[in-house]
C-alpha positions as CSV (number, residue, x, y, z in Angstrom):
1,M,0.0,0.0,0.0
2,R,1.4,3.4,-1.0
3,R,2.2,5.8,1.9
4,V,3.6,9.2,2.4
5,P,7.4,9.1,2.6
6,A,9.5,10.1,5.6
7,A,10.9,13.6,5.7
8,R,14.6,14.2,5.2
9,G,15.0,17.6,6.8
10,P,13.1,20.9,7.5
11,L,12.0,21.5,3.9
12,S,10.3,18.2,3.4
13,T,9.1,18.2,7.0
14,G,7.4,21.5,6.3
15,V,5.7,20.3,3.1
16,L,4.5,17.1,4.7
17,E,3.2,18.8,7.8
18,L,1.3,21.3,5.7
19,V,-0.4,18.9,3.2
20,T,-1.3,16.2,5.8
21,A,-2.9,18.6,8.2
22,G,-6.2,18.8,6.2
23,P,-7.6,20.6,3.1
24,P,-6.0,23.9,2.2
25,D,-7.8,27.1,3.4
26,G,-5.7,29.6,1.3
27,T,-3.8,30.9,4.3
28,A,-0.8,28.6,4.3
29,R,2.5,30.5,3.9
30,P,5.3,27.9,4.3
31,A,8.8,29.3,4.5
32,A,11.7,27.9,2.5
33,A,14.5,26.9,4.9
34,G,17.1,24.1,4.8
35,D,20.8,23.4,4.6
36,G,21.1,25.5,1.3
37,D,22.1,22.5,-0.9
38,P,19.7,22.3,-3.9
39,W,21.2,18.9,-4.7
40,G,20.6,17.6,-1.2
41,E,18.2,15.0,0.1
42,D,15.9,17.4,1.8
43,H,15.6,19.8,-1.1
44,Q,15.0,17.2,-3.7
45,L,12.4,15.3,-1.7
46,A,10.5,18.5,-0.9
47,L,10.4,19.4,-4.6
48,H,9.4,15.9,-5.5
49,L,6.5,16.0,-3.0
50,C,5.3,19.3,-4.5
51,Y,5.5,17.8,-8.0
52,E,3.6,14.7,-7.0
53,L,0.6,16.8,-6.3
54,H,0.4,17.4,-10.1
55,D,1.0,13.8,-10.9
56,R,-0.4,10.9,-8.8
57,G,-1.0,12.9,-5.7
58,L,0.1,11.9,-2.2
59,P,-1.7,9.3,-0.1
60,G,-4.3,10.9,2.2
61,V,-3.6,14.4,0.9
62,D,-6.4,16.6,-0.3
63,P,-6.0,17.3,-4.1
64,G,-6.8,20.9,-3.5
65,W,-3.2,21.4,-2.4
66,E,-2.1,21.2,-6.0
67,W,-2.9,24.8,-6.6
68,D,-2.6,26.3,-3.1
69,P,-0.9,29.7,-3.5
70,G,1.3,29.2,-0.4
71,L,2.6,25.8,-1.5
72,L,3.1,27.0,-5.1
73,G,5.3,29.8,-3.6
74,L,7.4,27.3,-1.7
75,R,7.7,25.2,-4.8
76,R,9.0,28.2,-6.7
77,A,11.4,28.9,-3.9
78,L,12.7,25.3,-4.3
79,E,12.8,25.4,-8.1
80,R,14.9,28.6,-8.5
81,P,18.0,27.4,-6.6
82,F,17.8,23.9,-8.2
83,L,17.6,25.4,-11.7
84,A,20.5,27.8,-10.9
85,A,22.6,24.8,-9.6
86,V,21.9,22.9,-12.8
87,R,22.9,25.8,-14.9
88,A,26.1,26.3,-12.9
89,A,27.0,22.6,-13.1
90,T,26.2,22.5,-16.8
91,G,28.4,25.5,-17.7
92,P,28.6,27.0,-21.2
93,V,26.2,25.2,-23.5
94,P,27.5,24.4,-27.1
95,P,25.3,25.1,-30.1
96,L,22.4,22.8,-30.6
97,A,23.7,21.1,-33.7
98,E,27.0,20.3,-32.1
99,L,25.3,18.8,-29.0
100,V,23.0,16.6,-31.2
101,D,25.9,15.4,-33.3
102,G,27.9,14.6,-30.2
103,L,25.0,12.4,-28.8
104,L,24.8,10.6,-32.1
105,T,28.5,9.8,-32.3
106,A,29.5,9.3,-28.6
107,P,30.2,5.6,-27.8
108,G,28.6,5.8,-24.4
109,E,29.9,2.4,-23.4
110,G,30.6,3.4,-19.8
111,G,28.1,4.4,-17.1
112,P,25.8,2.1,-15.1
113,S,24.6,0.1,-18.1
114,G,28.2,-0.7,-19.2
115,Y,29.2,-1.5,-15.6
116,L,26.2,-3.8,-15.2
117,L,26.9,-5.6,-18.4
118,A,30.6,-6.1,-17.8
119,E,30.8,-6.8,-14.1
120,G,27.6,-6.0,-12.3
121,E,25.9,-8.3,-9.8
122,R,22.2,-9.0,-9.5
123,W,21.8,-6.9,-6.4
124,Q,23.2,-3.9,-8.3
125,A,20.8,-4.5,-11.2
126,R,17.9,-4.6,-8.7
127,E,19.1,-1.3,-7.2
128,Y,19.2,0.3,-10.6
129,L,15.6,-0.6,-11.3
130,V,14.6,0.8,-7.9
131,H,16.2,4.1,-8.7
132,R,14.7,4.3,-12.2
133,S,11.2,3.2,-10.9
134,V,10.6,6.8,-9.8
135,Y,10.3,7.8,-13.4
136,H,9.6,4.6,-15.4
137,L,6.5,3.7,-13.4
138,K,5.0,6.9,-14.8
139,E,7.1,7.0,-18.0
140,A,6.4,10.0,-20.3
141,D,4.0,11.7,-17.8
142,P,6.4,14.6,-17.2
143,Q,6.8,15.1,-20.9
144,L,3.1,15.3,-21.6
145,W,3.0,18.8,-20.0
146,L,4.9,19.9,-23.1
147,L,2.3,18.9,-25.7
148,P,0.0,22.0,-25.4
149,R,3.1,24.3,-25.3
150,I,4.3,23.6,-28.8
151,H,2.3,23.6,-32.0
152,G,2.3,22.6,-35.7
153,P,4.3,19.7,-37.0
154,A,6.5,19.5,-33.9
155,Q,3.4,18.9,-31.7
156,A,2.1,16.2,-34.0
157,V,5.3,14.3,-34.1
158,L,5.8,14.6,-30.3
159,M,2.3,13.2,-29.9
160,A,3.2,10.2,-32.1
161,V,6.3,9.5,-30.0
162,T,4.5,9.8,-26.7
163,Y,1.7,7.6,-28.1
164,D,4.2,4.8,-28.4
165,E,5.3,5.3,-24.8
166,Y,1.8,4.5,-23.7
167,G,1.6,1.3,-25.8
168,A,0.3,2.8,-29.1
169,G,-3.3,1.8,-28.2
170,R,-2.3,-1.5,-26.5
171,P,-2.4,-0.9,-22.7
172,E,-0.4,-4.1,-22.0
173,R,2.5,-2.6,-24.0
174,A,2.6,0.7,-22.1
175,H,6.2,1.2,-21.0
176,A,5.3,1.9,-17.4
177,L,3.6,-1.5,-17.3
178,L,6.5,-3.2,-19.0
179,F,8.8,-1.7,-16.4
180,A,6.6,-3.0,-13.6
181,R,6.7,-6.5,-15.1
182,M,10.5,-6.3,-15.2
183,M,10.6,-5.3,-11.5
184,A,8.4,-8.2,-10.6
185,D,10.6,-10.6,-12.6
186,L,13.5,-9.5,-10.5
187,G,11.7,-10.0,-7.2
188,L,10.9,-6.3,-6.6
189,E,7.7,-4.6,-5.5
190,A,6.3,-2.9,-8.6
191,S,3.7,-0.6,-7.1
192,Y,4.1,3.2,-7.7
193,G,6.1,5.0,-5.1
194,H,6.9,1.9,-3.0
195,Y,10.7,2.6,-2.9
196,L,10.6,6.3,-2.6
197,D,12.1,6.3,0.9
198,A,15.1,4.3,-0.4
199,V,15.8,6.5,-3.5
200,P,18.4,9.1,-2.9
201,A,18.7,12.7,-4.1
202,P,20.7,12.1,-7.4
203,A,17.9,9.9,-8.7
204,L,15.2,12.3,-7.6
205,A,17.0,15.2,-9.2
206,A,16.8,13.5,-12.6
207,V,13.0,13.1,-12.4
208,N,12.5,16.5,-10.8
209,L,14.3,18.2,-13.7
210,M,11.9,16.6,-16.2
211,T,8.9,17.9,-14.3
212,L,10.4,21.3,-13.7
213,F,10.9,21.7,-17.5
214,G,7.5,20.3,-18.3
215,L,5.5,22.5,-15.9
216,H,6.9,25.8,-17.1
217,R,6.1,27.2,-20.6
218,S,9.1,29.4,-20.3
219,L,11.2,26.2,-20.2
220,R,9.5,24.4,-23.0
221,G,12.6,24.4,-25.2
222,A,14.5,22.8,-22.4
223,A,11.8,20.2,-22.0
224,V,12.2,19.3,-25.7
225,G,15.9,19.0,-25.2
226,Q,15.6,16.8,-22.2
227,F,13.1,14.5,-24.0
228,A,15.4,14.4,-27.1
229,A,18.3,13.4,-24.9
230,I,16.4,10.3,-23.7
231,E,15.3,9.3,-27.1
232,I,18.6,9.8,-28.8
233,T,20.8,8.1,-26.3
234,S,18.4,5.3,-25.2
235,P,18.9,2.5,-27.7
236,P,22.6,1.6,-27.0
237,G,22.1,1.8,-23.2
238,A,18.9,-0.3,-23.5
239,A,20.8,-2.9,-25.4
240,R,23.5,-3.1,-22.7
241,L,20.9,-3.3,-20.0
242,A,18.9,-6.0,-21.7
243,A,22.0,-8.1,-22.1
244,A,23.1,-7.4,-18.5
245,L,19.8,-8.5,-17.1
246,E,19.7,-11.6,-19.2
247,R,23.2,-12.5,-17.9
248,L,22.1,-11.9,-14.4
249,G,19.2,-14.4,-14.7
250,A,16.2,-12.3,-15.7
251,G,13.4,-14.0,-17.6
252,P,11.6,-12.7,-20.6
253,D,9.6,-10.2,-18.6
254,G,12.9,-9.0,-17.1
255,T,14.3,-7.9,-20.4
256,L,11.2,-6.9,-22.4
257,F,11.2,-3.3,-21.3
258,Y,14.7,-2.6,-22.5
259,R,14.4,-4.8,-25.6
260,E,11.3,-2.7,-26.5
261,H,13.4,0.5,-26.1
262,I,16.1,-0.7,-28.5
263,E,13.7,-0.7,-31.4
264,A,11.3,2.0,-30.4
265,D,13.8,4.6,-29.5
266,A,15.9,4.0,-32.6
267,V,12.8,5.2,-34.5
268,H,12.0,7.9,-32.0
269,E,15.5,9.3,-32.3
270,Q,14.9,10.2,-36.0
271,L,11.4,11.5,-35.3
272,V,12.5,13.7,-32.4
273,R,15.5,15.1,-34.3
274,R,13.7,15.8,-37.7
275,G,10.1,16.1,-36.7
276,V,10.4,17.9,-33.4
277,I,13.7,19.7,-33.0
278,D,14.1,20.7,-36.7
279,E,10.5,21.7,-37.1
280,L,10.3,23.6,-33.8
281,T,13.5,25.6,-34.4
282,A,12.4,26.4,-37.9
283,A,9.2,27.9,-36.5
284,E,10.7,29.4,-33.4
285,P,14.5,29.8,-33.9
286,E,14.9,31.5,-30.6
287,L,14.2,28.2,-28.9
288,A,17.4,26.6,-30.2
289,Q,19.6,27.6,-27.3
290,D,16.9,26.5,-24.8
291,I,16.7,23.1,-26.4
292,A,20.5,22.9,-26.3
293,F,20.4,23.7,-22.6
294,G,17.8,20.9,-22.0
295,L,20.1,18.4,-23.7
296,A,23.1,19.6,-21.7
297,A,21.3,19.8,-18.4
298,S,19.9,16.3,-18.8
299,A,23.5,15.1,-19.2
300,T,24.5,17.0,-16.1
301,V,22.0,15.4,-13.8
302,D,22.4,11.9,-15.4
303,D,26.2,12.1,-14.9
304,R,25.7,13.0,-11.2
305,F,23.3,10.0,-10.9
306,A,25.8,7.7,-12.7
307,A,28.7,8.9,-10.5
308,H,26.6,8.1,-7.4
309,L,25.9,4.6,-8.5
310,L,29.4,3.7,-9.7
311,D,31.1,5.3,-6.6
312,H,28.9,3.1,-4.3
313,W,29.0,-0.1,-6.3
314,R,32.8,-0.1,-6.9
315,A,33.2,0.4,-3.1
316,G,30.9,-2.6,-2.5
317,R,28.2,-0.3,-0.9
318,S,24.5,0.0,-1.6
319,S,23.6,3.0,-3.7
320,L,20.2,3.2,-2.0
321,R,19.3,5.0,1.2
322,S,18.4,1.6,2.7
323,P,19.7,-1.6,1.0
324,L,17.5,-4.2,-0.4
325,P,17.5,-7.6,1.4
326,D,20.1,-9.0,-1.0
327,G,22.3,-5.8,-0.9
328,P,25.6,-5.4,0.9
329,G,25.3,-5.6,4.7
330,R,22.0,-7.4,4.5
331,S,21.4,-11.1,4.9
332,G,18.7,-13.1,3.2
333,R,17.2,-12.8,-0.2
334,P,13.6,-11.9,-1.2
335,S,11.4,-14.8,-2.1
336,G,11.3,-15.7,-5.7
337,V,14.7,-14.1,-6.5
338,R,17.2,-16.3,-8.3
339,P,20.9,-16.1,-7.3
340,S,23.2,-14.0,-9.4
341,G,24.4,-15.8,-12.6
342,V,21.6,-18.3,-12.7
């Protein structure tokens, strides 16, 4: 059963105390306070909680909080330093064409997918799915905010791509459902939000950035860039992850999600480049630099997430806030989970 997550500091405590106290009455004025780290656990969870009110909601929380002026003010106070930190970490952004060409030619054999394929253990693969579940159990929902913010051919092509993300009219093929089946195949709980308490800030930041871009019309170019980054870079990583999971004993359901992305995103890459980016920049050339920022910013947060995973795994430590039962420092193994290598 889904439940409200535990707070991680004064910011997330303030959000949770506010929204769980009852329906909003329009007088709430929560103050932004914390340790000043926009990449930190408290800041990222507080922002995630605010965003969840626009998505699946929070258990037991009145849906009226979604548009409460006081809470929206706090959300804005969380977004500004996070966006500033992303811009600072990203640095100067190359021209759009240069960035896209770089994504198409970069080998990309390292990172978590390369590690899992070459030397990863089953507990590490299971941790990877837990991290990614924050997004993939609602895959493409953050990008749907973008659809009414662009028009013409770019909107039509973006709609075609996102239609595929939801199964192209076949509910059983929706990517979120395929991801849930993969989690179940590897002995993980597949319900939405189940592992939120275990997922650390670097993974939350990657999903928060998607929603931040999607919710603001002023950042619609960045939202296009972020979505393009996923579609352009996904097929090689998906191929490595499917092979890694098969090596680690996953069954057909345990590799179907990534095998689907090898083929689908290879097509989507062309559609997004030609039908979305090219069409949009032809109609609104002033968006080119914003799209480039979205591409670069996506790489920034993904690199931070990858560094978190690899630093922990190479040291033999869990990358989660609380290890899974088969993780380092924990005994036992969840029922139905095959040993690594079987």
